[in-house]
N, C-alpha and C positions, 0 to 999 in steps of 0.2 A: 084190698089186701094184696100184698105182692106175692109173686111166685116164690121168691126167696124165703119169705116167712113161712109159707106153707111147706116148702121143702125142708126147712129146718125143723119145723114141728113134726113132720112125718119121720124124719131121721131120729129125733129125740124120743118120739113115741115108740118107734121100732126098737131103739136101743133099750129102753126101759122094759118093753115086753120081752125082749130076748134075755135081758138080765133076770127077769122074773120067771124065765122059762115058759112063757105063755105061748100056747098054740091051740087053735081050734081043731087041728087035724087037717085043715084045708088052707094051704099057704096062700092061694089066690084070694080066698075070703079074708084071711088075716090082713093082707096088703090092702085090700079094698076097705076094710074096717079102719086101718091105720090112717088112710087118706081121709075118710069121713071124719074120724076123730080129730085129725089135725085141722080140718076146716071148721069143725065145731069149736075147738079150742080157740082158734083165731077169731071167730065171730064173738065168742064170749069175752075175749080180751082185746077187742078192737080198740078200746080207749084206755087200756091199762098203761100206766106209766111204769115202764120196766126200769126206770132209774130209781123208783121207790119200791116196787115189788120184785121179788126174787123169781125170775123166769124159770130157772131149773126146778125150784121147789114147786111152783105152780103146775108146770107141765108134768112133773113126776106124780104129784097128787092126782091130777086129772087122769093120767094114764092108769094109775093103780085103780081108780074108781071105775073107769071104763072096763078094765080087765075083770074086776069083781062082778060088774053087771053082765058081761058077756058069759062068764062062767056060770053065774046064777041062771041066766036065760037058757043056756044049754042043758041045764039040769031039769028044766021043766018039761 
């Protein structure tokens, strides 16, 4: 997986998180999480044909799910 793909995924995840006003209260942890999430997203979609699938829709859905999980985990 290329650095460019990871960087694009991190930027898209951070954009969506910001748009949803997501924060854990620890910006360093958030950035670390966004990097891990981007790596996970790229691994999941290693063989995805982005000519057929909608990248923005998929990364948005993925990010929203990761935010829900993070919020749920913090409440425990």
